[in-house]
All heavy atoms as TSV, in Angstrom:
chain	resi	resn	atom	element	x	y	z
A	1	MET	N	N	11.100	-37.206	-1.108
A	1	MET	CA	C	9.789	-36.898	-0.596
A	1	MET	C	C	9.903	-36.145	0.736
A	1	MET	O	O	9.161	-35.220	0.981
A	1	MET	CB	C	9.004	-38.201	-0.434
A	1	MET	CG	C	7.568	-37.983	-0.092
A	1	MET	SD	S	6.759	-37.272	-1.513
A	1	MET	CE	C	5.103	-37.621	-1.149
A	2	GLN	N	N	10.808	-36.550	1.589
A	2	GLN	CA	C	11.019	-35.922	2.895
A	2	GLN	C	C	11.498	-34.477	2.716
A	2	GLN	O	O	11.055	-33.597	3.441
A	2	GLN	CB	C	12.052	-36.741	3.685
A	2	GLN	CG	C	12.156	-36.369	5.124
A	2	GLN	CD	C	11.047	-36.990	5.955
A	2	GLN	OE1	O	10.132	-37.617	5.443
A	2	GLN	NE2	N	11.130	-36.818	7.242
A	3	ALA	N	N	12.384	-34.227	1.755
A	3	ALA	CA	C	12.908	-32.882	1.514
A	3	ALA	C	C	11.795	-31.956	1.022
A	3	ALA	O	O	11.742	-30.785	1.410
A	3	ALA	CB	C	14.048	-32.932	0.505
A	4	ALA	N	N	10.900	-32.454	0.200
A	4	ALA	CA	C	9.791	-31.651	-0.312
A	4	ALA	C	C	8.868	-31.221	0.836
A	4	ALA	O	O	8.362	-30.086	0.849
A	4	ALA	CB	C	9.014	-32.427	-1.357
A	5	MET	N	N	8.656	-32.112	1.790
A	5	MET	CA	C	7.802	-31.779	2.921
A	5	MET	C	C	8.448	-30.677	3.779
A	5	MET	O	O	7.767	-29.761	4.235
A	5	MET	CB	C	7.538	-33.018	3.779
A	5	MET	CG	C	6.503	-32.769	4.865
A	5	MET	SD	S	6.048	-34.221	5.755
A	5	MET	CE	C	7.478	-34.433	6.786
A	6	TYR	N	N	9.752	-30.747	3.980
A	6	TYR	CA	C	10.449	-29.719	4.746
A	6	TYR	C	C	10.409	-28.371	4.023
A	6	TYR	O	O	10.218	-27.327	4.655
A	6	TYR	CB	C	11.897	-30.121	5.015
A	6	TYR	CG	C	12.037	-31.208	6.065
A	6	TYR	CD1	C	12.828	-32.320	5.820
A	6	TYR	CD2	C	11.390	-31.103	7.284
A	6	TYR	CE1	C	12.965	-33.314	6.769
A	6	TYR	CE2	C	11.511	-32.091	8.244
A	6	TYR	CZ	C	12.298	-33.196	7.981
A	6	TYR	OH	O	12.430	-34.167	8.922
A	7	ILE	N	N	10.596	-28.401	2.728
A	7	ILE	CA	C	10.550	-27.161	1.945
A	7	ILE	C	C	9.152	-26.554	2.008
A	7	ILE	O	O	8.979	-25.345	2.205
A	7	ILE	CB	C	10.990	-27.418	0.489
A	7	ILE	CG1	C	12.477	-27.750	0.453
A	7	ILE	CG2	C	10.686	-26.209	-0.392
A	7	ILE	CD1	C	12.984	-28.190	-0.910
A	8	PHE	N	N	8.119	-27.383	1.857
A	8	PHE	CA	C	6.740	-26.899	1.917
A	8	PHE	C	C	6.436	-26.319	3.294
A	8	PHE	O	O	5.824	-25.253	3.417
A	8	PHE	CB	C	5.761	-28.026	1.585
A	8	PHE	CG	C	4.331	-27.610	1.699
A	8	PHE	CD1	C	3.748	-26.825	0.717
A	8	PHE	CD2	C	3.562	-27.985	2.791
A	8	PHE	CE1	C	2.435	-26.425	0.825
A	8	PHE	CE2	C	2.247	-27.582	2.910
A	8	PHE	CZ	C	1.673	-26.810	1.926
A	9	THR	N	N	6.878	-26.976	4.337
A	9	THR	CA	C	6.646	-26.489	5.699
A	9	THR	C	C	7.347	-25.159	5.924
A	9	THR	O	O	6.776	-24.222	6.487
A	9	THR	CB	C	7.142	-27.525	6.726
A	9	THR	OG1	O	6.481	-28.763	6.489
A	9	THR	CG2	C	6.883	-27.069	8.142
A	10	PHE	N	N	8.581	-25.057	5.455
A	10	PHE	CA	C	9.328	-23.819	5.582
A	10	PHE	C	C	8.627	-22.673	4.852
A	10	PHE	O	O	8.486	-21.566	5.394
A	10	PHE	CB	C	10.757	-23.998	5.037
A	10	PHE	CG	C	11.548	-22.726	5.013
A	10	PHE	CD1	C	12.045	-22.183	6.185
A	10	PHE	CD2	C	11.785	-22.071	3.817
A	10	PHE	CE1	C	12.778	-21.006	6.160
A	10	PHE	CE2	C	12.516	-20.897	3.786
A	10	PHE	CZ	C	13.012	-20.359	4.959
A	11	LEU	N	N	8.166	-22.924	3.625
A	11	LEU	CA	C	7.475	-21.890	2.853
A	11	LEU	C	C	6.149	-21.495	3.512
A	11	LEU	O	O	5.773	-20.320	3.513
A	11	LEU	CB	C	7.246	-22.352	1.422
A	11	LEU	CG	C	8.507	-22.447	0.552
A	11	LEU	CD1	C	8.164	-23.001	-0.819
A	11	LEU	CD2	C	9.160	-21.075	0.418
A	12	ALA	N	N	5.446	-22.458	4.072
A	12	ALA	CA	C	4.180	-22.155	4.744
A	12	ALA	C	C	4.413	-21.278	5.967
A	12	ALA	O	O	3.679	-20.311	6.201
A	12	ALA	CB	C	3.467	-23.450	5.130
A	13	VAL	N	N	5.433	-21.592	6.753
A	13	VAL	CA	C	5.753	-20.783	7.933
A	13	VAL	C	C	6.202	-19.390	7.510
A	13	VAL	O	O	5.810	-18.383	8.121
A	13	VAL	CB	C	6.823	-21.486	8.800
A	13	VAL	CG1	C	7.360	-20.556	9.880
A	13	VAL	CG2	C	6.263	-22.757	9.403
A	14	LEU	N	N	6.995	-19.297	6.473
A	14	LEU	CA	C	7.468	-18.011	5.976
A	14	LEU	C	C	6.293	-17.142	5.503
A	14	LEU	O	O	6.222	-15.953	5.823
A	14	LEU	CB	C	8.470	-18.225	4.841
A	14	LEU	CG	C	9.162	-16.987	4.297
A	14	LEU	CD1	C	10.069	-16.395	5.366
A	14	LEU	CD2	C	9.962	-17.345	3.065
A	15	CYS	N	N	5.359	-17.729	4.769
A	15	CYS	CA	C	4.191	-16.981	4.297
A	15	CYS	C	C	3.308	-16.537	5.464
A	15	CYS	O	O	2.782	-15.427	5.468
A	15	CYS	CB	C	3.378	-17.817	3.312
A	15	CYS	SG	S	4.194	-18.018	1.718
A	16	ALA	N	N	3.133	-17.393	6.447
A	16	ALA	CA	C	2.321	-17.044	7.612
A	16	ALA	C	C	2.970	-15.895	8.381
A	16	ALA	O	O	2.285	-14.970	8.841
A	16	ALA	CB	C	2.134	-18.262	8.510
A	17	ALA	N	N	4.274	-15.915	8.513
A	17	ALA	CA	C	4.976	-14.837	9.206
A	17	ALA	C	C	4.852	-13.521	8.435
A	17	ALA	O	O	4.643	-12.463	9.031
A	17	ALA	CB	C	6.443	-15.205	9.410
A	18	ALA	N	N	4.974	-13.592	7.121
A	18	ALA	CA	C	4.850	-12.386	6.305
A	18	ALA	C	C	3.433	-11.822	6.409
A	18	ALA	O	O	3.241	-10.606	6.549
A	18	ALA	CB	C	5.196	-12.698	4.848
A	19	LEU	N	N	2.432	-12.678	6.350
A	19	LEU	CA	C	1.046	-12.232	6.465
A	19	LEU	C	C	0.782	-11.616	7.837
A	19	LEU	O	O	0.131	-10.577	7.949
A	19	LEU	CB	C	0.093	-13.403	6.213
A	19	LEU	CG	C	-1.395	-13.085	6.281
A	19	LEU	CD1	C	-1.774	-12.080	5.204
A	19	LEU	CD2	C	-2.202	-14.356	6.122
A	20	GLY	N	N	1.289	-12.254	8.883
A	20	GLY	CA	C	1.132	-11.708	10.228
A	20	GLY	C	C	1.775	-10.346	10.373
A	20	GLY	O	O	1.208	-9.441	10.990
A	21	THR	N	N	2.952	-10.182	9.806
A	21	THR	CA	C	3.649	-8.899	9.859
A	21	THR	C	C	2.857	-7.818	9.135
A	21	THR	O	O	2.707	-6.697	9.639
A	21	THR	CB	C	5.053	-9.023	9.237
A	21	THR	OG1	O	5.783	-10.029	9.940
A	21	THR	CG2	C	5.802	-7.706	9.294
A	22	ILE	N	N	2.335	-8.144	7.971
A	22	ILE	CA	C	1.549	-7.172	7.205
A	22	ILE	C	C	0.299	-6.770	7.979
A	22	ILE	O	O	-0.034	-5.584	8.062
A	22	ILE	CB	C	1.185	-7.755	5.824
A	22	ILE	CG1	C	2.437	-7.849	4.957
A	22	ILE	CG2	C	0.119	-6.911	5.131
A	22	ILE	CD1	C	2.239	-8.625	3.670
A	23	LEU	N	N	-0.393	-7.733	8.560
A	23	LEU	CA	C	-1.615	-7.424	9.305
A	23	LEU	C	C	-1.327	-6.571	10.533
A	23	LEU	O	O	-2.075	-5.630	10.835
A	23	LEU	CB	C	-2.325	-8.713	9.707
A	23	LEU	CG	C	-2.968	-9.500	8.562
A	23	LEU	CD1	C	-3.545	-10.809	9.076
A	23	LEU	CD2	C	-4.036	-8.673	7.874
A	24	LEU	N	N	-0.255	-6.858	11.240
A	24	LEU	CA	C	0.097	-6.059	12.408
A	24	LEU	C	C	0.444	-4.624	12.028
A	24	LEU	O	O	0.062	-3.681	12.714
A	24	LEU	CB	C	1.261	-6.691	13.159
A	24	LEU	CG	C	0.926	-7.930	13.979
A	24	LEU	CD1	C	2.194	-8.532	14.578
A	24	LEU	CD2	C	-0.055	-7.582	15.079
A	25	ARG	N	N	1.159	-4.462	10.934
A	25	ARG	CA	C	1.546	-3.112	10.512
A	25	ARG	C	C	0.346	-2.311	10.033
A	25	ARG	O	O	0.277	-1.103	10.232
A	25	ARG	CB	C	2.607	-3.172	9.424
A	25	ARG	CG	C	3.925	-3.738	9.977
A	25	ARG	CD	C	5.036	-3.571	9.029
A	25	ARG	NE	N	5.439	-2.173	9.079
A	25	ARG	CZ	C	6.317	-1.638	8.275
A	25	ARG	NH1	N	6.883	-2.365	7.357
A	25	ARG	NH2	N	6.629	-0.377	8.367
A	26	GLU	N	N	-0.608	-2.968	9.382
A	26	GLU	CA	C	-1.810	-2.277	8.918
A	26	GLU	C	C	-2.650	-1.803	10.087
A	26	GLU	O	O	-3.241	-0.734	10.036
A	26	GLU	CB	C	-2.646	-3.182	8.011
A	26	GLU	CG	C	-2.098	-3.334	6.616
A	26	GLU	CD	C	-2.104	-2.031	5.843
A	26	GLU	OE1	O	-3.092	-1.286	5.912
A	26	GLU	OE2	O	-1.096	-1.746	5.171
A	27	ASN	N	N	-2.727	-2.584	11.146
A	27	ASN	CA	C	-3.535	-2.213	12.300
A	27	ASN	C	C	-2.913	-1.080	13.094
A	27	ASN	O	O	-3.616	-0.374	13.813
A	27	ASN	CB	C	-3.747	-3.419	13.222
A	27	ASN	CG	C	-4.700	-4.415	12.623
A	27	ASN	OD1	O	-5.519	-4.082	11.782
A	27	ASN	ND2	N	-4.595	-5.654	13.057
A	28	ARG	N	N	-1.619	-0.888	12.977
A	28	ARG	CA	C	-0.936	0.157	13.739
A	28	ARG	C	C	-0.962	1.506	13.047
A	28	ARG	O	O	-0.622	2.517	13.653
A	28	ARG	CB	C	0.510	-0.249	13.985
A	28	ARG	CG	C	0.622	-1.395	14.964
A	28	ARG	CD	C	2.032	-1.807	15.204
A	28	ARG	NE	N	2.866	-0.655	15.547
A	28	ARG	CZ	C	4.164	-0.705	15.645
A	28	ARG	NH1	N	4.808	-1.826	15.430
A	28	ARG	NH2	N	4.854	0.354	15.967
A	29	LYS	N	N	-1.356	1.560	11.792
A	29	LYS	CA	C	-1.371	2.829	11.072
A	29	LYS	C	C	-2.417	3.760	11.663
A	29	LYS	O	O	-3.500	3.340	12.042
A	29	LYS	CB	C	-1.679	2.609	9.588
A	29	LYS	CG	C	-0.535	2.037	8.811
A	29	LYS	CD	C	-0.868	1.974	7.351
A	29	LYS	CE	C	0.288	1.427	6.559
A	29	LYS	NZ	N	-0.028	1.315	5.139
A	30	THR	N	N	-2.086	5.060	11.684
A	30	THR	CA	C	-3.047	6.030	12.172
A	30	THR	C	C	-3.801	6.607	10.992
A	30	THR	O	O	-3.246	6.790	9.910
A	30	THR	CB	C	-2.348	7.162	12.936
A	30	THR	OG1	O	-1.386	7.755	12.074
A	30	THR	CG2	C	-1.671	6.636	14.180
A	31	GLY	N	N	-5.034	6.892	11.216
A	31	GLY	CA	C	-5.863	7.466	10.174
A	31	GLY	C	C	-5.801	8.980	10.185
A	31	GLY	O	O	-5.171	9.602	11.036
A	32	ILE	N	N	-6.492	9.584	9.243
A	32	ILE	CA	C	-6.508	11.034	9.134
A	32	ILE	C	C	-7.170	11.659	10.348
A	32	ILE	O	O	-6.756	12.705	10.832
A	32	ILE	CB	C	-7.203	11.484	7.832
A	32	ILE	CG1	C	-7.189	13.004	7.687
A	32	ILE	CG2	C	-8.634	10.997	7.787
A	32	ILE	CD1	C	-5.861	13.542	7.278
A	33	TYR	N	N	-8.186	11.014	10.888
A	33	TYR	CA	C	-8.890	11.592	12.028
A	33	TYR	C	C	-8.037	11.525	13.287
A	33	TYR	O	O	-8.155	12.396	14.152
A	33	TYR	CB	C	-10.235	10.901	12.230
A	33	TYR	CG	C	-11.140	11.136	11.047
A	33	TYR	CD1	C	-11.433	10.122	10.158
A	33	TYR	CD2	C	-11.662	12.396	10.806
A	33	TYR	CE1	C	-12.231	10.349	9.058
A	33	TYR	CE2	C	-12.456	12.649	9.708
A	33	TYR	CZ	C	-12.743	11.614	8.835
A	33	TYR	OH	O	-13.523	11.851	7.748
A	34	ASP	N	N	-7.168	10.531	13.403
A	34	ASP	CA	C	-6.239	10.489	14.527
A	34	ASP	C	C	-5.291	11.677	14.481
A	34	ASP	O	O	-4.969	12.277	15.499
A	34	ASP	CB	C	-5.440	9.188	14.538
A	34	ASP	CG	C	-6.313	7.974	14.780
A	34	ASP	OD1	O	-7.399	8.139	15.371
A	34	ASP	OD2	O	-5.911	6.873	14.378
A	35	GLY	N	N	-4.856	12.021	13.284
A	35	GLY	CA	C	-3.970	13.168	13.115
A	35	GLY	C	C	-4.665	14.472	13.452
A	35	GLY	O	O	-4.073	15.370	14.061
A	36	ILE	N	N	-5.929	14.579	13.069
A	36	ILE	CA	C	-6.696	15.785	13.365
A	36	ILE	C	C	-6.896	15.919	14.868
A	36	ILE	O	O	-6.740	17.003	15.432
A	36	ILE	CB	C	-8.050	15.761	12.623
A	36	ILE	CG1	C	-7.816	15.897	11.113
A	36	ILE	CG2	C	-8.967	16.871	13.117
A	36	ILE	CD1	C	-9.038	15.653	10.283
A	37	ASP	N	N	-7.234	14.832	15.528
A	37	ASP	CA	C	-7.406	14.867	16.981
A	37	ASP	C	C	-6.106	15.240	17.682
A	37	ASP	O	O	-6.108	16.009	18.644
A	37	ASP	CB	C	-7.900	13.516	17.505
A	37	ASP	CG	C	-9.336	13.243	17.121
A	37	ASP	OD1	O	-10.062	14.216	16.825
A	37	ASP	OD2	O	-9.724	12.062	17.120
A	38	HIS	N	N	-4.997	14.685	17.205
A	38	HIS	CA	C	-3.692	15.007	17.784
A	38	HIS	C	C	-3.389	16.496	17.615
A	38	HIS	O	O	-2.910	17.152	18.544
A	38	HIS	CB	C	-2.606	14.161	17.128
A	38	HIS	CG	C	-1.236	14.481	17.604
A	38	HIS	ND1	N	-0.785	14.156	18.860
A	38	HIS	CD2	C	-0.205	15.121	16.995
A	38	HIS	CE1	C	0.452	14.565	19.000
A	38	HIS	NE2	N	0.834	15.167	17.889
A	39	PHE	N	N	-3.677	17.040	16.442
A	39	PHE	CA	C	-3.435	18.460	16.176
A	39	PHE	C	C	-4.297	19.327	17.094
A	39	PHE	O	O	-3.815	20.307	17.661
A	39	PHE	CB	C	-3.732	18.782	14.716
A	39	PHE	CG	C	-3.619	20.238	14.391
A	39	PHE	CD1	C	-2.380	20.839	14.294
A	39	PHE	CD2	C	-4.752	21.012	14.206
A	39	PHE	CE1	C	-2.267	22.187	14.005
A	39	PHE	CE2	C	-4.650	22.353	13.920
A	39	PHE	CZ	C	-3.410	22.949	13.822
A	40	ARG	N	N	-5.556	18.967	17.259
A	40	ARG	CA	C	-6.438	19.758	18.123
A	40	ARG	C	C	-5.981	19.717	19.580
A	40	ARG	O	O	-6.029	20.722	20.280
A	40	ARG	CB	C	-7.873	19.256	18.010
A	40	ARG	CG	C	-8.503	19.681	16.713
A	40	ARG	CD	C	-9.984	19.521	16.751
A	40	ARG	NE	N	-10.531	19.942	15.469
A	40	ARG	CZ	C	-11.503	19.336	14.851
A	40	ARG	NH1	N	-12.068	18.288	15.397
A	40	ARG	NH2	N	-11.936	19.769	13.692
A	41	ARG	N	N	-5.540	18.551	20.038
A	41	ARG	CA	C	-5.028	18.465	21.406
A	41	ARG	C	C	-3.781	19.331	21.564
A	41	ARG	O	O	-3.585	19.985	22.585
A	41	ARG	CB	C	-4.715	17.017	21.776
A	41	ARG	CG	C	-5.938	16.205	22.110
A	41	ARG	CD	C	-5.579	14.893	22.774
A	41	ARG	NE	N	-4.676	14.066	21.997
A	41	ARG	CZ	C	-5.051	13.178	21.083
A	41	ARG	NH1	N	-6.332	12.993	20.840
A	41	ARG	NH2	N	-4.172	12.472	20.435
A	42	HIS	N	N	-2.942	19.342	20.542
A	42	HIS	CA	C	-1.725	20.160	20.581
A	42	HIS	C	C	-2.074	21.641	20.629
A	42	HIS	O	O	-1.506	22.399	21.424
A	42	HIS	CB	C	-0.871	19.852	19.348
A	42	HIS	CG	C	0.394	20.626	19.282
A	42	HIS	ND1	N	1.463	20.369	20.097
A	42	HIS	CD2	C	0.756	21.667	18.497
A	42	HIS	CE1	C	2.438	21.217	19.813
A	42	HIS	NE2	N	2.029	22.013	18.854
A	43	ILE	N	N	-3.010	22.067	19.808
A	43	ILE	CA	C	-3.426	23.470	19.789
A	43	ILE	C	C	-4.064	23.848	21.128
A	43	ILE	O	O	-3.816	24.925	21.671
A	43	ILE	CB	C	-4.397	23.740	18.626
A	43	ILE	CG1	C	-3.664	23.666	17.288
A	43	ILE	CG2	C	-5.087	25.087	18.763
A	43	ILE	CD1	C	-2.611	24.730	17.098
A	44	ASP	N	N	-4.890	22.969	21.671
A	44	ASP	CA	C	-5.543	23.254	22.952
A	44	ASP	C	C	-4.537	23.368	24.090
A	44	ASP	O	O	-4.784	24.065	25.076
A	44	ASP	CB	C	-6.578	22.184	23.283
A	44	ASP	CG	C	-7.790	22.275	22.377
A	44	ASP	OD1	O	-7.997	23.347	21.769
A	44	ASP	OD2	O	-8.525	21.276	22.275
A	45	ALA	N	N	-3.408	22.690	23.965
A	45	ALA	CA	C	-2.393	22.723	25.007
A	45	ALA	C	C	-1.572	24.010	24.974
A	45	ALA	O	O	-0.922	24.356	25.959
A	45	ALA	CB	C	-1.458	21.519	24.877
A	46	LEU	N	N	-1.622	24.726	23.865
A	46	LEU	CA	C	-0.860	25.969	23.766
A	46	LEU	C	C	-1.524	27.073	24.586
A	46	LEU	O	O	-2.726	27.062	24.829
A	46	LEU	CB	C	-0.761	26.416	22.311
A	46	LEU	CG	C	0.050	25.512	21.390
A	46	LEU	CD1	C	-0.065	26.010	19.967
A	46	LEU	CD2	C	1.492	25.464	21.816
A	47	SER	N	N	-0.741	28.038	24.967
A	47	SER	CA	C	-1.281	29.165	25.730
A	47	SER	C	C	-2.165	30.017	24.819
A	47	SER	O	O	-2.021	29.994	23.601
A	47	SER	CB	C	-0.141	30.009	26.284
A	47	SER	OG	O	0.537	30.644	25.217
A	48	PRO	N	N	-3.075	30.798	25.394
A	48	PRO	CA	C	-3.941	31.658	24.576
A	48	PRO	C	C	-3.147	32.636	23.705
A	48	PRO	O	O	-3.549	32.932	22.588
A	48	PRO	CB	C	-4.784	32.412	25.605
A	48	PRO	CG	C	-4.815	31.506	26.792
A	48	PRO	CD	C	-3.471	30.827	26.802
A	49	ASP	N	N	-2.029	33.124	24.211
A	49	ASP	CA	C	-1.216	34.048	23.404
A	49	ASP	C	C	-0.620	33.339	22.195
A	49	ASP	O	O	-0.541	33.910	21.111
A	49	ASP	CB	C	-0.085	34.641	24.246
A	49	ASP	CG	C	-0.607	35.563	25.327
A	49	ASP	OD1	O	-1.697	36.138	25.120
A	49	ASP	OD2	O	0.071	35.697	26.356
A	50	ALA	N	N	-0.207	32.100	22.371
A	50	ALA	CA	C	0.427	31.371	21.276
A	50	ALA	C	C	-0.571	30.993	20.199
A	50	ALA	O	O	-0.215	30.896	19.032
A	50	ALA	CB	C	1.107	30.115	21.811
A	51	ARG	N	N	-1.829	30.794	20.577
A	51	ARG	CA	C	-2.807	30.370	19.577
A	51	ARG	C	C	-3.707	31.488	19.099
A	51	ARG	O	O	-4.641	31.263	18.341
A	51	ARG	CB	C	-3.616	29.207	20.104
A	51	ARG	CG	C	-4.342	29.461	21.384
A	51	ARG	CD	C	-5.015	28.231	21.869
A	51	ARG	NE	N	-6.339	28.133	21.305
A	51	ARG	CZ	C	-7.342	27.500	21.848
A	51	ARG	NH1	N	-7.172	26.863	22.973
A	51	ARG	NH2	N	-8.513	27.475	21.289
A	52	ARG	N	N	-3.431	32.711	19.499
A	52	ARG	CA	C	-4.280	33.857	19.132
A	52	ARG	C	C	-4.396	33.997	17.610
A	52	ARG	O	O	-5.479	34.235	17.088
A	52	ARG	CB	C	-3.725	35.123	19.753
A	52	ARG	CG	C	-4.590	36.341	19.472
A	52	ARG	CD	C	-4.122	37.565	20.220
A	52	ARG	NE	N	-4.371	37.330	21.640
A	52	ARG	CZ	C	-3.535	37.683	22.612
A	52	ARG	NH1	N	-2.400	38.263	22.336
A	52	ARG	NH2	N	-3.833	37.446	23.875
A	53	ASN	N	N	-3.290	33.863	16.875
A	53	ASN	CA	C	-3.332	34.013	15.415
A	53	ASN	C	C	-4.176	32.928	14.762
A	53	ASN	O	O	-4.912	33.193	13.811
A	53	ASN	CB	C	-1.922	33.983	14.838
A	53	ASN	CG	C	-1.127	35.209	15.205
A	53	ASN	OD1	O	-1.689	36.259	15.493
A	53	ASN	ND2	N	0.189	35.084	15.208
A	54	VAL	N	N	-4.077	31.712	15.262
A	54	VAL	CA	C	-4.851	30.612	14.680
A	54	VAL	C	C	-6.340	30.833	14.914
A	54	VAL	O	O	-7.158	30.655	14.013
A	54	VAL	CB	C	-4.399	29.256	15.280
A	54	VAL	CG1	C	-5.268	28.131	14.777
A	54	VAL	CG2	C	-2.944	28.997	14.945
A	55	VAL	N	N	-6.696	31.242	16.115
A	55	VAL	CA	C	-8.104	31.477	16.442
A	55	VAL	C	C	-8.641	32.653	15.628
A	55	VAL	O	O	-9.748	32.589	15.087
A	55	VAL	CB	C	-8.273	31.726	17.962
A	55	VAL	CG1	C	-9.682	32.154	18.289
A	55	VAL	CG2	C	-7.895	30.478	18.739
A	56	ALA	N	N	-7.864	33.714	15.511
A	56	ALA	CA	C	-8.305	34.872	14.736
A	56	ALA	C	C	-8.503	34.504	13.268
A	56	ALA	O	O	-9.475	34.942	12.637
A	56	ALA	CB	C	-7.290	36.003	14.873
A	57	ARG	N	N	-7.618	33.711	12.734
A	57	ARG	CA	C	-7.742	33.280	11.336
A	57	ARG	C	C	-8.987	32.417	11.142
A	57	ARG	O	O	-9.701	32.554	10.153
A	57	ARG	CB	C	-6.489	32.503	10.926
A	57	ARG	CG	C	-6.334	32.371	9.454
A	57	ARG	CD	C	-5.016	31.728	9.044
A	57	ARG	NE	N	-3.950	31.941	10.009
A	57	ARG	CZ	C	-3.123	30.997	10.419
A	57	ARG	NH1	N	-3.217	29.784	9.947
A	57	ARG	NH2	N	-2.176	31.253	11.295
A	58	GLN	N	N	-9.269	31.545	12.109
A	58	GLN	CA	C	-10.453	30.687	12.027
A	58	GLN	C	C	-11.731	31.524	12.098
A	58	GLN	O	O	-12.666	31.297	11.341
A	58	GLN	CB	C	-10.442	29.640	13.148
A	58	GLN	CG	C	-11.614	28.703	13.108
A	58	GLN	CD	C	-11.602	27.806	11.901
A	58	GLN	OE1	O	-10.543	27.372	11.466
A	58	GLN	NE2	N	-12.747	27.544	11.345
A	59	ILE	N	N	-11.764	32.502	12.992
A	59	ILE	CA	C	-12.930	33.369	13.104
A	59	ILE	C	C	-13.131	34.164	11.824
A	59	ILE	O	O	-14.247	34.313	11.333
A	59	ILE	CB	C	-12.793	34.295	14.331
A	59	ILE	CG1	C	-12.891	33.464	15.612
A	59	ILE	CG2	C	-13.838	35.400	14.317
A	59	ILE	CD1	C	-12.563	34.236	16.867
A	60	LYS	N	N	-12.036	34.658	11.256
A	60	LYS	CA	C	-12.112	35.427	10.011
A	60	LYS	C	C	-12.663	34.556	8.886
A	60	LYS	O	O	-13.517	34.989	8.119
A	60	LYS	CB	C	-10.727	35.954	9.635
A	60	LYS	CG	C	-10.701	36.766	8.376
A	60	LYS	CD	C	-9.295	37.221	8.057
A	60	LYS	CE	C	-9.256	37.904	6.707
A	60	LYS	NZ	N	-7.900	38.233	6.314
A	61	ASN	N	N	-12.199	33.312	8.780
A	61	ASN	CA	C	-12.690	32.407	7.741
A	61	ASN	C	C	-14.153	32.050	7.964
A	61	ASN	O	O	-14.916	31.943	7.008
A	61	ASN	CB	C	-11.855	31.128	7.700
A	61	ASN	CG	C	-10.517	31.340	7.040
A	61	ASN	OD1	O	-10.301	32.312	6.334
A	61	ASN	ND2	N	-9.597	30.429	7.301
A	62	ASP	N	N	-14.556	31.863	9.212
A	62	ASP	CA	C	-15.948	31.538	9.509
A	62	ASP	C	C	-16.868	32.707	9.168
A	62	ASP	O	O	-17.962	32.516	8.651
A	62	ASP	CB	C	-16.121	31.155	10.975
A	62	ASP	CG	C	-15.541	29.791	11.284
A	62	ASP	OD1	O	-15.256	29.022	10.335
A	62	ASP	OD2	O	-15.349	29.492	12.483
A	63	ASP	N	N	-16.419	33.923	9.454
A	63	ASP	CA	C	-17.242	35.103	9.178
A	63	ASP	C	C	-17.381	35.359	7.689
A	63	ASP	O	O	-18.441	35.768	7.222
A	63	ASP	CB	C	-16.643	36.345	9.847
A	63	ASP	CG	C	-16.789	36.304	11.361
A	63	ASP	OD1	O	-17.621	35.496	11.853
A	63	ASP	OD2	O	-16.076	37.066	12.048
A	64	SER	N	N	-16.329	35.107	6.939
A	64	SER	CA	C	-16.385	35.380	5.505
A	64	SER	C	C	-16.987	34.235	4.711
A	64	SER	O	O	-17.217	34.358	3.516
A	64	SER	CB	C	-14.979	35.692	4.982
A	64	SER	OG	O	-14.156	34.549	5.105
A	65	GLY	N	N	-17.227	33.091	5.356
A	65	GLY	CA	C	-17.830	31.957	4.657
A	65	GLY	C	C	-16.864	31.225	3.757
A	65	GLY	O	O	-17.273	30.475	2.885
A	66	GLN	N	N	-15.586	31.426	3.945
A	66	GLN	CA	C	-14.589	30.803	3.083
A	66	GLN	C	C	-13.915	29.623	3.778
A	66	GLN	O	O	-12.789	29.273	3.471
A	66	GLN	CB	C	-13.525	31.810	2.681
A	66	GLN	CG	C	-14.040	32.941	1.841
A	66	GLN	CD	C	-12.953	33.947	1.556
A	66	GLN	OE1	O	-11.839	33.823	2.028
A	66	GLN	NE2	N	-13.286	34.953	0.772
A	67	SER	N	N	-14.600	29.027	4.689
A	67	SER	CA	C	-14.020	27.891	5.404
A	67	SER	C	C	-13.728	26.774	4.411
A	67	SER	O	O	-14.590	26.403	3.616
A	67	SER	CB	C	-14.981	27.407	6.481
A	67	SER	OG	O	-14.410	26.349	7.181
A	68	ARG	N	N	-12.510	26.280	4.407
A	68	ARG	CA	C	-12.100	25.286	3.412
A	68	ARG	C	C	-12.694	23.909	3.670
A	68	ARG	O	O	-12.998	23.182	2.770
A	68	ARG	CB	C	-10.588	25.176	3.386
A	68	ARG	CG	C	-9.948	26.428	2.876
A	68	ARG	CD	C	-8.465	26.274	2.806
A	68	ARG	NE	N	-7.878	27.523	2.392
A	68	ARG	CZ	C	-6.606	27.727	2.271
A	68	ARG	NH1	N	-5.755	26.780	2.562
A	68	ARG	NH2	N	-6.139	28.881	1.884
A	69	SER	N	N	-12.796	23.542	4.929
A	69	SER	CA	C	-13.330	22.222	5.238
A	69	SER	C	C	-14.234	22.325	6.456
A	69	SER	O	O	-14.014	23.164	7.321
A	69	SER	CB	C	-12.195	21.228	5.502
A	69	SER	OG	O	-11.483	21.629	6.642
A	70	PRO	N	N	-15.239	21.477	6.515
A	70	PRO	CA	C	-16.119	21.528	7.669
A	70	PRO	C	C	-15.396	21.084	8.936
A	70	PRO	O	O	-14.502	20.251	8.889
A	70	PRO	CB	C	-17.238	20.534	7.318
A	70	PRO	CG	C	-16.634	19.637	6.311
A	70	PRO	CD	C	-15.602	20.451	5.574
A	71	ARG	N	N	-15.781	21.670	10.034
A	71	ARG	CA	C	-15.158	21.300	11.312
A	71	ARG	C	C	-15.655	19.922	11.722
A	71	ARG	O	O	-16.837	19.677	11.788
A	71	ARG	CB	C	-15.504	22.329	12.361
A	71	ARG	CG	C	-14.823	22.056	13.661
A	71	ARG	CD	C	-14.702	23.320	14.448
A	71	ARG	NE	N	-14.116	22.988	15.736
A	71	ARG	CZ	C	-12.933	23.402	16.105
A	71	ARG	NH1	N	-12.230	24.151	15.314
A	71	ARG	NH2	N	-12.461	23.079	17.268
A	72	LEU	N	N	-14.710	19.039	11.983
A	72	LEU	CA	C	-15.072	17.654	12.329
A	72	LEU	C	C	-15.342	17.511	13.783
A	72	LEU	O	O	-14.783	18.068	14.625
A	72	LEU	CB	C	-13.959	16.708	11.884
A	72	LEU	CG	C	-13.683	16.706	10.388
A	72	LEU	CD1	C	-12.471	15.845	10.096
A	72	LEU	CD2	C	-14.869	16.205	9.626
């Protein structure tokens, strides 16, 4: 009877640790919008010469109405 209680306690602690680990890892994941914000900050940090092609391409897509996704 004593051994069964120790085994049950060990399994309960092991399951609680696994659940805690899963919950912590899920909360640390970044979403798609975090990635978009990171990309925009990176582009904004570049010099105007370095981002000229990206801006020109965006303006061209906006003028032609072929924008693939709405600006968030």
